C-alpha positions in Angstrom: -4.6 -9.7 13.3 -6.6 -11.0 10.4 -6.8 -14.8 10.4 -4.3 -15.1 7.5 -3.3 -18.6 6.4 0.2 -17.3 5.8 0.8 -16.1 9.3 3.3 -13.6 8.2 5.2 -11.5 10.7 3.9 -7.9 10.9 5.4 -5.9 8.0 6.7 -2.4 7.8 6.2 -1.1 4.3 7.5 2.1 2.7 5.6 3.9 -0.1 7.3 5.6 -3.0 5.2 8.0 -5.0 6.8 8.2 -8.4 6.2 10.7 -11.2 8.2 10.6 -14.5 10.8 8.2 -13.0 11.4 10.3 -9.8 10.2 9.9 -6.2 8.1 12.9 -5.3 6.1 14.2 -2.3 3.4 16.8 -1.9 0.0 17.3 -0.5 -2.8 15.6 -2.4 -0.4 15.2 -5.3 0.0 19.0 -5.5 3.2 21.0 -4.9 5.3 18.0 -5.7 8.9 18.1 -4.7 11.6 15.8 -6.1 12.8 13.4 -3.4 15.3 11.4 -5.4 15.9 8.3 -7.5 13.5 5.4 -6.9 16.2 2.8 -7.1 18.5 4.5 -4.7 15.6 5.2 -2.2 14.3 1.6 -2.5 17.8 0.3 -1.7 18.1 2.7 1.2 14.9 1.5 2.7 15.8 -2.1 2.1 19.1 -1.6 4.0 17.1 0.0 6.8 15.0 -3.2 7.1 11.9 -2.4 5.2 9.9 -5.6 4.5 8.4 -4.3 1.3 8.3 -1.3 -1.0 5.1 0.0 -2.6 5.7 2.0 -5.8 2.8 4.2 -6.9 3.0 5.8 -10.3 0.9 8.9 -9.5 1.1 10.3 -13.0 0.1 7.1 -14.7 -0.8 8.0 -18.3 -0.2 6.1 -21.5 2.7 8.4 -22.4 4.4 7.7 -19.1 3.9 3.9 -19.2 7.1 3.0 -20.9 9.0 5.3 -18.4 7.3 3.6 -15.5 8.0 0.1 -16.9 11.7 1.0 -17.3 11.9 2.2 -13.7 10.2 -0.9 -12.4 12.7 -3.1 -14.3 15.6 -1.1 -12.7 14.1 -1.4 -9.2 13.5 -5.2 -9.7 17.2 -5.7 -10.8 18.5 -4.1 -7.6 15.9 -5.0 -4.9 15.8 -8.3 -3.0 12.6 -7.5 -1.0 9.1 -7.7 -2.5 7.8 -4.6 -4.2 4.3 -3.7 -5.3 3.4 -1.5 -8.2 0.2 0.5 -8.5 -1.3 3.5 -10.3 -3.2 3.5 -13.6 -3.3 -0.3 -14.0 -6.6 -0.8 -15.8 -6.4 -4.1 -17.6 -5.1 -7.6 -17.5 -2.4 -6.6 -20.0 -1.3 -3.7 -17.8 -0.9 -6.0 -14.9 0.9 -8.6 -17.0 3.4 -5.9 -18.3 4.4 -4.8 -14.8 4.7 -8.3 -13.3 6.8 -9.3 -16.3 8.9 -6.2 -15.7 9.8 -7.6 -12.3 7.2 -6.4 -9.9 6.2 -8.9 -7.2 2.7 -7.6 -6.8 0.3 -5.1 -8.4 -2.1 -2.8 -6.6 -5.5 -2.0 -8.1 -7.9 0.6 -6.9 -10.2 2.4 -9.3 -9.9 -0.4 -11.8 -11.1 -2.9 -9.3 -14.2 -0.8 -8.5 -15.0 -0.1 -12.2 -14.4 -3.8 -13.2 -14.5 -6.2 -10.2 -14.1 -9.2 -12.6 -10.5 -8.0 -13.1 -9.8 -9.2 -9.5 -10.9 -12.7 -10.4 -8.9 -12.7 -13.7 -5.7 -11.6 -12.1 -6.1 -14.0 -9.2 -6.7 -16.9 -11.6 -3.9 -15.8 -14.0 -1.1 -14.9 -11.6 -2.2 -16.1 -8.2 -3.8 -14.2 -5.3 -0.4 -13.5 -3.8 0.3 -11.2 -6.7 -2.7 -8.9 -6.1 -3.3 -6.1 -3.7 -6.6 -4.2 -3.8 -6.3 -0.7 -2.5 -9.3 0.9 -0.8 -9.5 4.6 0.0 -12.0 5.3 2.8 -13.0 8.7 4.2 -14.9 9.0 7.4 -17.9 11.4 7.4 -19.1 13.6 10.2 -21.8 11.1 11.1 -19.2 8.4 11.5 -20.0 6.5 8.2 -17.2 5.5 5.9 -17.3 6.1 2.1 -15.2 4.5 -0.6 -13.4 6.9 -3.0 -11.7 6.3 -6.3 -9.7 8.4 -8.8 -7.0 9.3 -6.4 -9.5 10.1 -3.6 -11.5 12.6 -5.8 -14.6 10.6 -6.6 -17.0 9.2 -4.0 -18.7 5.9 -4.8 -22.0 4.3 -3.6 -20.2 1.2 -2.5 -20.9 -0.1 1.1 -17.3 -0.3 2.4 -17.5 -3.5 4.4 -19.5 -5.3 1.8 -16.9 -4.2 -0.8 -14.0 -5.5 1.3 -15.7 -8.9 1.7 -16.2 -9.0 -2.1 -12.6 -8.2 -2.7 -11.6 -11.2 -0.6 -14.1 -13.5 -2.2 -13.0 -12.6 -5.7 -9.4 -13.7 -4.9 -7.3 -10.7 -3.8 -4.4 -11.7 -1.6 -4.3 -8.4 0.4 -6.1 -5.2 1.0 -4.3 -1.9 1.3 -6.6 0.3 3.4 -6.0 4.1 3.3 -7.9 6.2 5.8 -8.1 9.4 3.9 -9.3 11.4 6.9 -6.0 10.4 8.7 -3.7 10.9 5.7 -1.1 13.6 6.4 -2.4 14.3 9.9 0.4 12.6 11.8 -2.2 11.4 14.4 -1.7 7.7 13.7 -3.7 5.1 11.8 -7.5 4.6 12.1 -7.1 1.7 14.5 -10.8 1.3 15.3 -11.4 0.8 11.5 -8.4 -1.6 11.3 -9.6 -3.7 14.2 -13.0 -4.1 12.7 -11.7 -5.0 9.2 -9.0 -7.4 10.5 -11.7 -9.3 12.3 -13.9 -9.4 9.2 -11.2 -10.5 6.7 -9.0 -13.6 6.6 -6.6 -12.0 4.0 -3.8 -9.7 4.9 -4.8 -6.1 5.7 -2.3 -3.2 5.4 -2.9 0.1 7.3 -2.2 3.4 5.6 -2.7 7.0 6.5 -1.6 9.0 9.5 1.7 7.5 10.7 4.3 10.0 12.0 6.1 8.2 14.9 7.2 4.6 15.6 4.5 4.2 18.3 1.8 4.5 15.7 3.0 1.2 14.2 2.9 -0.4 17.6 -0.7 0.8 18.0 -1.9 -0.4 14.7 -0.3 -3.9 15.0 -1.9 -4.2 18.5 -5.2 -3.3 16.8 -4.9 -6.2 14.4 -3.2 -4.8 11.3 -1.0 -7.3 9.4 1.2 -4.6 7.9 1.5 -0.8 8.0 2.6 1.6 5.4 4.1 5.1 5.6 6.0 7.5 3.4 6.5 11.1 4.7 8.1 10.2 8.0 10.7 8.1 6.3 11.3 10.4 3.3 11.8 13.4 5.6 14.4 11.5 7.6 12.5 11.9 10.8 12.6 8.2 11.5 14.2 5.2 9.9 12.6 1.8 9.3 15.1 0.4 11.7 13.9 2.7 14.5 10.3 1.7 13.9 11.2 -2.0 14.1 13.2 -1.5 17.3 10.2 0.2 18.9 8.0 -2.8 17.8 10.5 -5.3 19.3 10.6 -3.3 22.5 6.8 -3.8 22.6 7.0 -7.5 22.1 5.8 -7.4 18.4 7.8 -9.9 16.4 9.1 -8.5 13.2 11.7 -9.5 10.6 15.1 -7.9 11.4 18.1 -7.7 9.0 
């Protein structure tokens, strides 16, 4: 695992994609189906033993901002585990609004690429522990990785491993790394990538994209990931967080249990 100063136990994180105050699921944000109330689902996953919840506002527009803030306030009132909010946070004020509404952390993606100084500002203003920078990587046929922004729709010219180092140097506390080429495949995380990055960085690295069974979490923690995130396998009821953690314990990976 990355040489984190905090030495946290490996974390199992559940992602809630939220639109207009409801948890939804779809493919590439299309064909969205209503999955339920975010407060109820967050509490369910907390009871199952989730270490954290990531709340992504996938329809983050100015018109929806007050709705999202209200939802975050409700989740914060009811949840005792940390939760991270991301989606459409473009300024220091946006971040301040959501942290004041009760979020423990914020996640930046496109905004961090478009304005890297924002990473420094948030780290200095609120502390590095409050900031997660999400990086979406896609693997090309030639094996190279490319950084994407705007919900995975726009390719950038950033060199991925240089960008990850810069994120750490600017003061982010964690990196949420989504392997786009793995997302939705059910074939497991990109553990070659996770191993390389966890050796490169000293901050926490979260694996995302590809999980479908508890063994996938075992594999990625053995590869060096500090935390691993999934959505569909939990929302569809195929596996619970508790089942994932039991599999981890069976494989001598120490995790927090309720």
